[in-house]
Backbone as JSON Lines, residues from 0, in Angstrom:
{"i":0,"aa":"X","n":[-49.88,-18.44,17.28],"ca":[-51.63,-18.93,17.72],"c":[-51.53,-18.89,19.27]}
{"i":1,"aa":"X","n":[-51.56,-17.88,20.18],"ca":[-52.32,-18.61,21.62],"c":[-50.32,-18.35,22.06]}
{"i":2,"aa":"X","n":[-49.83,-17.54,21.69],"ca":[-48.6,-18.18,22.28],"c":[-48.28,-18.73,21.62]}
{"i":3,"aa":"X","n":[-48.21,-20.07,20.68],"ca":[-47.16,-21.38,19.98],"c":[-47.12,-19.73,18.81]}
{"i":4,"aa":"X","n":[-45.94,-20.78,17.96],"ca":[-45.4,-20.23,16.54],"c":[-45.09,-21.83,15.83]}
{"i":5,"aa":"X","n":[-45.95,-21.66,14.61],"ca":[-46.64,-23.0,13.92],"c":[-45.11,-22.18,11.97]}
{"i":6,"aa":"X","n":[-44.36,-23.26,11.9],"ca":[-43.48,-22.9,11.38],"c":[-44.04,-23.45,9.77]}
{"i":7,"aa":"X","n":[-43.25,-22.87,8.37],"ca":[-43.67,-22.76,7.3],"c":[-43.75,-24.08,6.91]}
{"i":8,"aa":"X","n":[-42.64,-25.69,7.29],"ca":[-42.46,-26.85,7.31],"c":[-43.37,-27.45,7.93]}
{"i":9,"aa":"X","n":[-43.57,-27.34,9.3],"ca":[-45.17,-27.76,9.86],"c":[-46.05,-27.09,8.99]}
{"i":10,"aa":"X","n":[-46.45,-26.37,8.07],"ca":[-48.02,-26.48,8.0],"c":[-47.79,-27.12,6.22]}
{"i":11,"aa":"X","n":[-46.27,-26.85,6.14],"ca":[-46.77,-27.53,4.53],"c":[-46.51,-29.58,5.23]}
{"i":12,"aa":"X","n":[-46.01,-30.03,6.27],"ca":[-46.23,-31.31,6.82],"c":[-47.89,-31.23,6.62]}
{"i":13,"aa":"X","n":[-48.34,-31.15,7.44],"ca":[-49.71,-30.68,7.87],"c":[-50.79,-31.07,7.02]}
{"i":14,"aa":"X","n":[-50.8,-29.85,5.7],"ca":[-51.47,-29.32,4.93],"c":[-51.12,-30.69,3.64]}
{"i":15,"aa":"X","n":[-50.6,-31.28,3.78],"ca":[-49.95,-31.76,2.77],"c":[-50.63,-33.54,2.91]}
{"i":16,"aa":"X","n":[-50.43,-33.69,4.47],"ca":[-51.03,-34.74,5.45],"c":[-52.58,-34.88,5.31]}
{"i":17,"aa":"X","n":[-53.6,-33.02,5.2],"ca":[-54.18,-33.05,5.7],"c":[-55.5,-33.57,3.7]}
{"i":18,"aa":"X","n":[-54.25,-32.9,3.16],"ca":[-54.8,-33.26,1.5],"c":[-54.87,-34.64,1.38]}
{"i":19,"aa":"X","n":[-53.92,-35.75,1.76],"ca":[-53.98,-36.76,1.53],"c":[-55.76,-37.88,2.06]}
{"i":20,"aa":"X","n":[-55.4,-36.45,3.3],"ca":[-56.55,-37.83,3.82],"c":[-57.75,-37.45,2.72]}
{"i":21,"aa":"X","n":[-58.15,-35.87,3.23],"ca":[-59.19,-35.79,1.65],"c":[-59.38,-36.36,0.26]}
{"i":22,"aa":"X","n":[-58.14,-36.89,-0.08],"ca":[-58.17,-37.44,-1.31],"c":[-58.48,-39.07,-0.68]}
{"i":23,"aa":"X","n":[-58.66,-39.89,0.49],"ca":[-58.91,-40.72,0.8],"c":[-59.75,-40.64,1.23]}
{"i":24,"aa":"X","n":[-60.76,-39.58,1.5],"ca":[-62.05,-39.54,1.49],"c":[-63.05,-39.33,0.41]}
{"i":25,"aa":"X","n":[-62.26,-38.98,-0.54],"ca":[-63.42,-39.42,-2.11],"c":[-63.5,-37.88,-2.14]}
{"i":26,"aa":"X","n":[-62.87,-36.74,-1.47],"ca":[-62.53,-34.89,-2.13],"c":[-61.91,-34.8,-3.15]}
{"i":27,"aa":"X","n":[-61.96,-34.19,-4.15],"ca":[-60.81,-34.57,-5.2],"c":[-61.67,-32.63,-6.21]}
{"i":28,"aa":"X","n":[-60.23,-32.53,-7.07],"ca":[-60.61,-31.4,-7.81],"c":[-61.96,-30.79,-8.31]}
{"i":29,"aa":"X","n":[-62.09,-29.38,-7.52],"ca":[-62.93,-28.59,-8.05],"c":[-64.53,-28.91,-6.9]}
{"i":30,"aa":"X","n":[-64.23,-29.79,-6.08],"ca":[-65.18,-30.12,-5.11],"c":[-65.01,-29.16,-3.55]}
{"i":31,"aa":"X","n":[-65.97,-29.2,-3.38],"ca":[-66.33,-27.5,-2.35],"c":[-66.57,-28.02,-0.68]}
{"i":32,"aa":"X","n":[-64.6,-27.92,-0.36],"ca":[-64.64,-27.75,1.65],"c":[-64.9,-26.95,2.13]}
{"i":33,"aa":"X","n":[-65.86,-26.76,2.67],"ca":[-66.57,-25.52,3.78],"c":[-65.81,-25.9,5.01]}
{"i":34,"aa":"X","n":[-65.28,-24.21,4.76],"ca":[-64.69,-24.35,6.69],"c":[-65.29,-23.26,7.34]}
{"i":35,"aa":"X","n":[-65.74,-24.06,8.44],"ca":[-66.73,-23.24,10.08],"c":[-65.37,-23.35,11.26]}
{"i":36,"aa":"X","n":[-64.93,-22.58,10.64],"ca":[-63.89,-21.87,11.62],"c":[-63.45,-20.81,12.33]}
{"i":37,"aa":"X","n":[-62.87,-19.8,12.91],"ca":[-62.51,-19.14,13.0],"c":[-61.37,-18.67,12.27]}
{"i":38,"aa":"X","n":[-60.39,-17.06,13.11],"ca":[-58.42,-17.53,12.64],"c":[-58.07,-18.64,13.33]}
{"i":39,"aa":"X","n":[-57.72,-19.43,13.25],"ca":[-56.71,-20.77,13.84],"c":[-56.19,-21.23,12.85]}
{"i":40,"aa":"X","n":[-54.65,-21.38,12.92],"ca":[-54.22,-22.93,12.27],"c":[-54.51,-23.56,11.52]}
{"i":41,"aa":"X","n":[-55.9,-24.18,11.79],"ca":[-56.8,-25.31,11.32],"c":[-56.81,-24.85,9.48]}
{"i":42,"aa":"X","n":[-57.37,-23.47,10.37],"ca":[-58.63,-22.47,8.76],"c":[-57.33,-22.84,7.43]}
{"i":43,"aa":"X","n":[-55.86,-22.59,8.45],"ca":[-55.18,-22.37,7.32],"c":[-54.54,-23.81,6.33]}
{"i":44,"aa":"X","n":[-54.1,-24.84,7.24],"ca":[-54.09,-25.66,7.01],"c":[-55.15,-26.86,5.47]}
{"i":45,"aa":"X","n":[-56.56,-26.79,6.72],"ca":[-57.45,-26.79,5.66],"c":[-57.36,-26.74,4.46]}
{"i":46,"aa":"X","n":[-57.57,-24.96,5.06],"ca":[-57.46,-23.93,2.55],"c":[-56.03,-24.65,2.12]}
{"i":47,"aa":"X","n":[-55.02,-24.47,2.5],"ca":[-53.92,-25.56,1.59],"c":[-54.21,-26.66,1.56]}
{"i":48,"aa":"X","n":[-54.72,-27.19,1.47],"ca":[-54.62,-28.8,1.51],"c":[-55.91,-28.79,0.67]}
{"i":49,"aa":"X","n":[-56.94,-28.26,0.62],"ca":[-57.83,-28.3,-0.89],"c":[-57.63,-27.86,-1.84]}
{"i":50,"aa":"X","n":[-56.75,-26.34,-1.87],"ca":[-55.92,-26.18,-2.48],"c":[-55.22,-26.88,-3.18]}
{"i":51,"aa":"X","n":[-54.18,-27.94,-2.24],"ca":[-53.5,-28.44,-2.9],"c":[-54.09,-29.78,-3.5]}
{"i":52,"aa":"X","n":[-55.51,-30.44,-4.43],"ca":[-55.88,-31.03,-4.5],"c":[-57.24,-30.73,-5.7]}
{"i":53,"aa":"X","n":[-57.21,-29.17,-5.43],"ca":[-57.63,-28.66,-6.25],"c":[-59.1,-28.47,-6.12]}
{"i":54,"aa":"X","n":[-59.25,-28.6,-4.41],"ca":[-60.8,-27.92,-4.37],"c":[-61.47,-26.43,-3.7]}
{"i":55,"aa":"X","n":[-62.31,-26.68,-4.08],"ca":[-62.89,-25.07,-3.68],"c":[-62.93,-24.53,-2.89]}
{"i":56,"aa":"X","n":[-62.48,-23.92,-1.5],"ca":[-62.75,-23.95,-0.18],"c":[-63.94,-22.4,-0.21]}
{"i":57,"aa":"X","n":[-64.92,-23.35,0.67],"ca":[-66.0,-22.6,0.89],"c":[-65.51,-21.34,2.41]}
{"i":58,"aa":"X","n":[-65.72,-20.98,2.46],"ca":[-65.64,-20.12,4.47],"c":[-66.7,-19.83,4.23]}
{"i":59,"aa":"X","n":[-67.38,-20.26,5.93],"ca":[-68.48,-19.63,6.57],"c":[-67.91,-18.99,7.75]}
{"i":60,"aa":"X","n":[-68.82,-18.08,7.73],"ca":[-68.98,-17.4,9.32],"c":[-69.01,-17.76,10.77]}
{"i":61,"aa":"X","n":[-68.02,-17.82,11.81],"ca":[-68.15,-18.99,12.47],"c":[-69.8,-18.54,13.42]}
{"i":62,"aa":"X","n":[-70.42,-17.01,13.06],"ca":[-71.25,-16.97,13.46],"c":[-72.98,-16.89,12.8]}
{"i":63,"aa":"X","n":[-72.88,-17.31,12.09],"ca":[-73.78,-17.77,11.41],"c":[-74.6,-18.67,12.23]}
{"i":64,"aa":"X","n":[-75.93,-19.0,12.24],"ca":[-77.11,-20.1,12.64],"c":[-77.33,-20.87,12.38]}
{"i":65,"aa":"X","n":[-77.84,-21.78,12.49],"ca":[-78.32,-23.39,11.77],"c":[-78.84,-22.74,10.34]}
{"i":66,"aa":"X","n":[-80.47,-21.81,10.07],"ca":[-80.48,-21.86,9.18],"c":[-79.45,-21.13,8.29]}
{"i":67,"aa":"X","n":[-78.52,-19.77,8.73],"ca":[-78.03,-19.12,7.97],"c":[-77.14,-19.72,7.13]}
{"i":68,"aa":"X","n":[-76.75,-21.43,7.58],"ca":[-75.59,-21.98,7.08],"c":[-75.9,-23.17,6.33]}
{"i":69,"aa":"X","n":[-77.56,-23.21,6.36],"ca":[-78.08,-24.48,5.53],"c":[-78.01,-24.36,4.39]}
{"i":70,"aa":"X","n":[-78.88,-23.49,4.39],"ca":[-78.12,-22.61,2.78],"c":[-77.34,-22.46,1.65]}
{"i":71,"aa":"X","n":[-76.05,-21.61,2.42],"ca":[-75.26,-22.39,1.03],"c":[-74.87,-23.58,1.02]}
{"i":72,"aa":"X","n":[-75.08,-24.17,1.99],"ca":[-74.18,-25.3,1.75],"c":[-74.82,-26.3,1.53]}
{"i":73,"aa":"X","n":[-76.0,-25.8,1.19],"ca":[-77.55,-26.85,-0.17],"c":[-77.18,-26.31,-0.82]}
{"i":74,"aa":"X","n":[-77.01,-25.28,-1.43],"ca":[-77.21,-24.44,-2.71],"c":[-76.26,-24.79,-3.07]}
{"i":75,"aa":"X","n":[-75.07,-24.71,-2.35],"ca":[-73.16,-24.86,-3.26],"c":[-73.32,-26.29,-3.92]}
{"i":76,"aa":"X","n":[-74.23,-27.27,-2.63],"ca":[-73.58,-28.25,-3.12],"c":[-72.09,-28.99,-2.59]}
{"i":77,"aa":"X","n":[-72.12,-28.12,-0.92],"ca":[-70.97,-28.65,-0.16],"c":[-71.44,-30.87,0.5]}
{"i":78,"aa":"X","n":[-69.74,-31.4,0.19],"ca":[-70.47,-32.66,0.62],"c":[-69.23,-32.06,2.0]}
{"i":79,"aa":"X","n":[-68.3,-31.46,2.24],"ca":[-67.58,-31.6,3.27],"c":[-67.54,-30.43,3.91]}
{"i":80,"aa":"X","n":[-67.31,-30.46,5.62],"ca":[-67.43,-29.47,6.17],"c":[-66.2,-30.17,6.96]}
{"i":81,"aa":"X","n":[-64.79,-29.1,7.04],"ca":[-64.6,-28.63,8.61],"c":[-65.05,-27.69,9.46]}
{"i":82,"aa":"X","n":[-65.41,-28.18,10.67],"ca":[-66.15,-27.18,11.37],"c":[-65.22,-27.73,13.21]}
{"i":83,"aa":"X","n":[-65.61,-26.26,13.52],"ca":[-64.78,-26.27,15.43],"c":[-65.43,-26.67,15.58]}
{"i":84,"aa":"X","n":[-65.05,-27.47,16.91],"ca":[-65.92,-28.15,17.83],"c":[-66.88,-28.08,18.01]}
{"i":85,"aa":"X","n":[-67.07,-26.25,18.56],"ca":[-67.78,-25.76,19.11],"c":[-69.02,-25.87,18.88]}
{"i":86,"aa":"X","n":[-68.74,-25.88,16.58],"ca":[-70.04,-25.91,16.21],"c":[-70.74,-26.54,15.77]}
{"i":87,"aa":"X","n":[-70.14,-28.28,15.52],"ca":[-70.46,-28.86,15.69],"c":[-72.07,-29.45,15.68]}
{"i":88,"aa":"X","n":[-72.17,-29.37,16.95],"ca":[-73.06,-29.87,17.15],"c":[-74.92,-28.49,15.82]}
{"i":89,"aa":"X","n":[-74.68,-27.67,15.56],"ca":[-74.97,-26.89,14.46],"c":[-75.44,-27.45,13.45]}
{"i":90,"aa":"X","n":[-74.08,-28.32,12.68],"ca":[-74.08,-28.59,11.43],"c":[-74.95,-30.31,12.06]}
{"i":91,"aa":"X","n":[-75.12,-30.7,12.92],"ca":[-75.06,-31.96,13.14],"c":[-76.26,-32.15,12.59]}
{"i":92,"aa":"X","n":[-77.43,-30.88,13.42],"ca":[-78.43,-30.75,13.28],"c":[-79.5,-30.12,12.42]}
{"i":93,"aa":"X","n":[-78.04,-29.33,10.69],"ca":[-78.61,-29.31,9.76],"c":[-78.48,-30.52,8.61]}
{"i":94,"aa":"X","n":[-77.3,-31.39,9.03],"ca":[-76.32,-32.02,7.82],"c":[-78.44,-33.1,7.05]}
{"i":95,"aa":"X","n":[-78.8,-33.17,8.01],"ca":[-79.5,-34.65,6.61],"c":[-80.85,-33.21,5.45]}
{"i":96,"aa":"X","n":[-80.8,-32.05,6.26],"ca":[-80.78,-31.03,4.71],"c":[-79.91,-30.57,3.58]}
{"i":97,"aa":"X","n":[-78.68,-30.93,4.0],"ca":[-78.01,-31.09,3.17],"c":[-77.12,-31.73,2.03]}
{"i":98,"aa":"X","n":[-76.34,-31.76,1.8],"ca":[-75.83,-32.65,0.57],"c":[-74.47,-32.87,1.77]}
{"i":99,"aa":"X","n":[-73.97,-32.34,2.66],"ca":[-72.48,-32.77,3.09],"c":[-72.83,-34.17,3.64]}
{"i":100,"aa":"X","n":[-71.48,-34.84,3.84],"ca":[-71.37,-36.2,3.51],"c":[-70.21,-36.61,4.72]}
{"i":101,"aa":"X","n":[-69.25,-35.23,4.7],"ca":[-67.95,-35.44,5.71],"c":[-68.18,-33.93,6.28]}
{"i":102,"aa":"X","n":[-67.74,-34.67,7.62],"ca":[-67.64,-33.98,8.87],"c":[-66.42,-33.88,9.7]}
{"i":103,"aa":"X","n":[-65.41,-33.13,9.26],"ca":[-64.69,-33.42,10.44],"c":[-64.21,-32.28,11.47]}
{"i":104,"aa":"X","n":[-64.17,-32.82,12.72],"ca":[-63.94,-32.12,13.97],"c":[-62.8,-31.62,13.99]}
{"i":105,"aa":"X","n":[-62.86,-30.6,14.31],"ca":[-61.29,-30.3,15.68],"c":[-61.31,-29.34,16.55]}
{"i":106,"aa":"X","n":[-61.01,-29.46,17.4],"ca":[-60.8,-28.0,18.7],"c":[-59.45,-27.54,18.69]}
{"i":107,"aa":"X","n":[-59.9,-25.9,18.58],"ca":[-59.5,-24.98,18.94],"c":[-57.49,-25.06,19.8]}
{"i":108,"aa":"X","n":[-58.04,-26.07,20.63],"ca":[-56.74,-26.7,21.72],"c":[-55.34,-27.21,21.2]}
{"i":109,"aa":"X","n":[-56.03,-27.86,19.94],"ca":[-55.1,-28.82,19.27],"c":[-53.86,-28.28,18.84]}
{"i":110,"aa":"X","n":[-53.9,-26.69,18.27],"ca":[-52.63,-25.74,18.3],"c":[-52.25,-24.98,19.34]}
{"i":111,"aa":"X","n":[-52.5,-24.83,20.77],"ca":[-52.14,-23.98,21.7],"c":[-50.93,-24.3,22.44]}
{"i":112,"aa":"X","n":[-50.14,-23.3,22.97],"ca":[-48.78,-24.5,23.54],"c":[-49.31,-24.82,25.02]}
{"i":113,"aa":"X","n":[-48.42,-26.44,25.14],"ca":[-48.87,-27.23,26.31],"c":[-49.62,-26.42,26.9]}
{"i":114,"aa":"X","n":[-49.07,-25.84,28.14],"ca":[-49.38,-25.03,30.3],"c":[-50.93,-24.88,29.12]}
{"i":115,"aa":"X","n":[-51.45,-24.19,28.47],"ca":[-52.91,-23.79,27.76],"c":[-54.22,-24.07,27.46]}
{"i":116,"aa":"X","n":[-53.71,-25.22,26.35],"ca":[-54.13,-26.6,26.05],"c":[-54.2,-27.28,27.6]}
{"i":117,"aa":"X","n":[-53.72,-27.22,28.61],"ca":[-54.37,-28.77,30.27],"c":[-55.29,-27.44,30.49]}
{"i":118,"aa":"X","n":[-55.06,-26.19,30.92],"ca":[-55.97,-25.0,31.44],"c":[-57.57,-25.24,30.83]}
{"i":119,"aa":"X","n":[-57.61,-25.13,29.24],"ca":[-58.26,-25.15,28.46],"c":[-59.25,-26.39,28.73]}
{"i":120,"aa":"X","n":[-58.6,-27.71,28.86],"ca":[-59.06,-28.52,29.13],"c":[-59.55,-29.07,30.36]}
{"i":121,"aa":"X","n":[-58.97,-29.05,31.21],"ca":[-59.61,-28.93,32.4],"c":[-60.33,-27.97,32.96]}
{"i":122,"aa":"X","n":[-60.61,-26.44,32.17],"ca":[-61.98,-25.51,32.97],"c":[-62.14,-25.05,31.92]}
{"i":123,"aa":"X","n":[-62.08,-24.79,30.49],"ca":[-62.94,-23.83,29.33],"c":[-63.81,-25.2,28.44]}
{"i":124,"aa":"X","n":[-63.51,-26.85,28.48],"ca":[-63.71,-26.74,27.03],"c":[-65.47,-28.13,27.29]}
{"i":125,"aa":"X","n":[-65.46,-28.24,28.1],"ca":[-66.52,-28.78,28.27],"c":[-67.38,-27.29,28.93]}
{"i":126,"aa":"X","n":[-66.66,-26.35,29.17],"ca":[-68.03,-25.34,29.78],"c":[-68.04,-24.95,28.61]}
{"i":127,"aa":"X","n":[-67.72,-24.52,27.16],"ca":[-67.52,-23.92,25.94],"c":[-68.14,-24.37,24.86]}
{"i":128,"aa":"X","n":[-68.65,-25.81,25.28],"ca":[-69.19,-26.95,24.37],"c":[-68.04,-27.32,23.04]}
{"i":129,"aa":"X","n":[-66.51,-27.65,23.68],"ca":[-65.62,-28.12,22.86],"c":[-65.58,-29.34,23.18]}
{"i":130,"aa":"X","n":[-65.89,-29.9,23.63],"ca":[-65.36,-31.15,24.54],"c":[-66.85,-32.55,24.05]}
{"i":131,"aa":"X","n":[-66.48,-32.68,22.6],"ca":[-67.54,-33.7,21.8],"c":[-67.32,-34.75,21.98]}
{"i":132,"aa":"X","n":[-68.24,-35.75,21.25],"ca":[-68.06,-37.1,20.77],"c":[-68.97,-37.0,19.21]}
{"i":133,"aa":"X","n":[-67.82,-37.18,18.61],"ca":[-68.01,-37.89,16.84],"c":[-68.93,-38.25,17.2]}
{"i":134,"aa":"X","n":[-70.0,-37.94,16.42],"ca":[-70.9,-39.14,15.58],"c":[-70.47,-40.26,14.34]}
{"i":135,"aa":"X","n":[-71.12,-41.08,14.67],"ca":[-70.63,-42.59,13.38],"c":[-70.07,-42.25,11.92]}
{"i":136,"aa":"X","n":[-69.26,-42.24,11.65],"ca":[-69.01,-41.81,10.21],"c":[-68.23,-40.11,10.06]}
{"i":137,"aa":"X","n":[-68.17,-40.22,11.45],"ca":[-67.49,-38.3,11.2],"c":[-66.66,-38.76,11.44]}
{"i":138,"aa":"X","n":[-65.51,-37.46,11.15],"ca":[-63.65,-37.58,11.57],"c":[-63.65,-36.69,11.9]}
{"i":139,"aa":"X","n":[-61.87,-36.84,12.69],"ca":[-61.4,-35.75,13.39],"c":[-59.87,-35.87,12.63]}
{"i":140,"aa":"X","n":[-60.35,-34.29,13.11],"ca":[-58.89,-33.25,11.58],"c":[-57.35,-34.19,12.39]}
{"i":141,"aa":"X","n":[-57.27,-34.12,13.49],"ca":[-55.97,-34.72,13.77],"c":[-55.77,-35.77,13.4]}
{"i":142,"aa":"X","n":[-56.48,-36.4,14.19],"ca":[-56.62,-38.05,13.33],"c":[-56.25,-38.57,12.03]}
{"i":143,"aa":"X","n":[-57.18,-37.57,10.89],"ca":[-56.67,-37.45,9.92],"c":[-55.24,-37.2,9.49]}
{"i":144,"aa":"X","n":[-54.92,-36.1,9.97],"ca":[-54.09,-36.01,9.6],"c":[-52.67,-36.85,10.26]}
{"i":145,"aa":"X","n":[-52.84,-37.44,11.2],"ca":[-51.61,-38.15,11.79],"c":[-52.0,-39.31,10.98]}
{"i":146,"aa":"X","n":[-53.12,-40.05,10.5],"ca":[-52.97,-41.02,9.98],"c":[-52.83,-40.8,8.41]}
{"i":147,"aa":"X","n":[-52.42,-39.5,7.53],"ca":[-51.72,-38.85,6.72],"c":[-50.41,-39.11,6.38]}
{"i":148,"aa":"X","n":[-49.55,-38.54,7.56],"ca":[-48.67,-37.68,7.53],"c":[-46.81,-38.59,6.98]}
{"i":149,"aa":"X","n":[-47.21,-38.59,6.01],"ca":[-46.15,-38.84,5.49],"c":[-46.21,-39.7,4.25]}
{"i":150,"aa":"X","n":[-46.94,-39.8,4.02],"ca":[-47.12,-40.23,2.79],"c":[-47.57,-39.5,1.46]}
{"i":151,"aa":"X","n":[-47.23,-39.89,-0.38],"ca":[-46.83,-38.8,-0.99],"c":[-48.49,-38.24,-1.67]}
{"i":152,"aa":"X","n":[-47.7,-36.53,-1.78],"ca":[-48.81,-36.78,-1.95],"c":[-48.39,-35.47,-3.65]}
{"i":153,"aa":"X","n":[-49.44,-36.83,-5.17],"ca":[-49.57,-36.1,-5.92],"c":[-51.28,-34.5,-5.91]}
{"i":154,"aa":"X","n":[-50.56,-33.67,-5.34],"ca":[-50.5,-32.3,-6.32],"c":[-51.94,-32.3,-7.74]}
{"i":155,"aa":"X","n":[-53.2,-31.63,-7.4],"ca":[-53.38,-32.08,-8.39],"c":[-53.2,-30.14,-9.71]}
{"i":156,"aa":"X","n":[-53.59,-30.64,-10.83],"ca":[-53.08,-29.05,-11.77],"c":[-53.51,-28.43,-11.51]}
{"i":157,"aa":"X","n":[-52.59,-27.23,-10.95],"ca":[-53.87,-26.07,-11.55],"c":[-53.73,-24.68,-12.4]}
{"i":158,"aa":"X","n":[-54.91,-24.27,-12.68],"ca":[-54.65,-23.79,-14.36],"c":[-55.15,-22.39,-13.22]}
{"i":159,"aa":"X","n":[-54.74,-21.38,-13.93],"ca":[-55.43,-19.85,-13.5],"c":[-56.23,-19.41,-13.46]}
{"i":160,"aa":"X","n":[-57.54,-19.7,-13.88],"ca":[-59.0,-19.46,-14.21],"c":[-59.35,-20.48,-13.18]}
{"i":161,"aa":"X","n":[-58.54,-21.45,-12.85],"ca":[-59.62,-22.73,-11.73],"c":[-59.78,-21.97,-10.48]}
{"i":162,"aa":"X","n":[-61.26,-21.71,-9.83],"ca":[-61.63,-21.05,-8.93],"c":[-61.23,-22.02,-7.72]}
{"i":163,"aa":"X","n":[-60.53,-21.18,-7.06],"ca":[-60.21,-21.45,-5.38],"c":[-60.78,-21.03,-3.83]}
{"i":164,"aa":"X","n":[-61.65,-20.25,-4.41],"ca":[-62.48,-19.26,-3.5],"c":[-63.3,-19.02,-3.13]}
{"i":165,"aa":"X","n":[-64.71,-19.94,-3.08],"ca":[-66.37,-19.52,-3.73],"c":[-66.4,-18.13,-2.22]}
{"i":166,"aa":"X","n":[-66.86,-17.85,-1.94],"ca":[-67.25,-16.97,-0.77],"c":[-68.94,-16.2,-0.92]}
{"i":167,"aa":"X","n":[-69.26,-16.48,0.18],"ca":[-71.12,-16.67,0.18],"c":[-70.34,-15.18,0.37]}
{"i":168,"aa":"X","n":[-71.62,-14.35,0.24],"ca":[-72.26,-13.33,1.29],"c":[-72.94,-12.45,2.53]}
{"i":169,"aa":"X","n":[-72.97,-12.18,2.71],"ca":[-73.9,-12.06,4.29],"c":[-74.45,-11.04,4.69]}
């Protein structure tokens, strides 16, 4: 990703940790977890984590307007979202009109190689809207992973006919 490599071992470790974090936050089997993320490693970490606990992944289009996001979030009963920091304010503006209870923000630079991460921090992060302050009660993706790394994860039993993905038509 942008010149860095993520191993299967790291993906497994981080998705296990994020799955443990989701469980600790009260997300469980059959719950919907929205992903408002571009193509990035965080998407895969969150997706695999949700599946490990039996949750249903609901990917949302990052170019959706507030109005276009509000309906699917409300109508699908989505209570948890993983959102890229540049889209965070968009979610906060509509949160009160949706069932969203858990907002987890992640910065695009988290998986950049070190030099690119530094350059992004210095020259693009604030300008592109990626430098945010989380509202009280919201969560930081990487802090959740760090806090739950190494915890024993009991995976939910999954049947072949369990729903895995809730795709919204655009």
